[in-house]
C-alpha positions in Angstrom: -47.3 219.2 -121.3 -46.4 216.0 -122.7 -46.3 212.7 -120.6 -43.1 210.3 -120.8 -44.1 207.0 -120.2 -41.8 205.6 -117.2 -38.7 203.5 -118.5 -38.9 199.9 -116.9 -35.6 198.3 -115.9 -35.0 195.7 -117.0 -31.6 193.9 -114.5 -28.9 192.6 -115.7 -25.9 190.8 -114.4 -22.5 192.1 -114.4 -20.0 190.5 -117.1 -17.2 190.8 -114.8 -18.9 189.1 -111.4 -18.4 185.3 -110.9 -20.4 182.8 -110.3 -19.7 179.7 -108.8 -22.4 177.3 -108.1 -21.8 175.2 -105.5 -24.8 173.1 -105.5 -28.6 173.3 -106.2 -29.7 175.1 -102.5 -26.7 178.4 -103.4 -23.9 179.6 -104.3 -21.2 182.5 -104.1 -20.4 184.8 -105.7 -17.3 187.0 -106.2 -17.0 191.0 -107.7 -13.6 191.8 -109.4 -13.6 195.4 -108.9 -14.9 195.2 -105.6 -13.0 192.2 -103.9 -16.8 191.6 -102.9 -18.1 188.3 -101.9 -21.8 187.3 -101.3 -23.0 184.3 -100.7 -26.5 182.9 -102.3 -28.9 181.0 -100.9 -31.5 178.9 -103.5 -33.6 181.1 -104.0 -30.7 183.9 -104.0 -29.4 182.3 -107.0 -32.6 182.1 -108.6 -33.1 185.4 -108.7 -29.6 186.1 -110.0 -30.2 184.4 -112.7 -33.1 185.4 -114.1 -31.0 189.2 -113.8 -30.6 188.1 -117.6 -32.0 191.1 -119.5 -34.4 190.3 -120.1 -36.8 190.4 -116.9 -37.8 193.2 -114.9 -39.2 193.4 -111.6 -42.5 192.0 -112.3 -41.3 189.0 -114.3 -38.8 188.4 -112.0 -41.3 188.0 -108.9 -43.6 185.9 -111.7 -41.0 183.7 -111.7 -39.9 183.3 -107.7 -43.7 182.8 -107.0 -43.9 179.9 -109.8 -40.7 177.8 -108.8 -41.5 178.3 -105.2 -45.1 177.8 -104.5 -44.7 178.0 -100.7 -43.1 182.0 -100.9 -45.4 184.0 -99.1 -47.4 185.6 -102.1 -48.1 189.2 -100.2 -44.0 189.1 -99.4 -42.4 187.9 -102.4 -42.8 191.8 -104.5 -41.3 193.1 -101.4 -38.3 190.2 -100.9 -37.5 190.6 -104.8 -37.0 194.3 -104.9 -34.8 193.9 -102.1 -32.5 192.4 -102.6 -32.5 193.3 -106.4 -31.5 196.9 -104.8 -29.2 195.8 -102.5 -27.2 193.9 -105.7 -27.3 196.4 -108.0 -26.0 198.7 -105.2 -23.3 196.2 -104.2 -22.7 195.9 -108.0 -23.2 191.9 -108.5 -26.1 193.5 -110.8 -27.1 196.8 -113.2 -30.1 198.1 -115.0 -30.6 198.6 -118.2 -33.3 200.1 -120.1 -35.0 198.5 -122.8 -35.0 195.1 -122.7 -32.3 192.8 -123.9 -33.0 190.2 -127.0 -31.0 186.5 -127.7 -28.7 186.5 -129.8 
């Protein structure tokens, strides 16, 4: 039996979703496919912007910890995972199996 390595998903924004940044403290997302709207706070907006096809959960968590040094380290991974899972379920973010490269 050959073990196949698990592929770590990279997260990417749905290209159909419209982002309207209200200010540095947050923004609005609109998914025209589902007519869903999400209001994002500063942290949510930061995480959403990290979903560029080049970051996986580990790199996004590291970026959040770096950007928001007051974030409780023992909770960041679970909170980022929960946010991303919710955004994937709602169609605002997708997953790719291979890292996208700059064009």
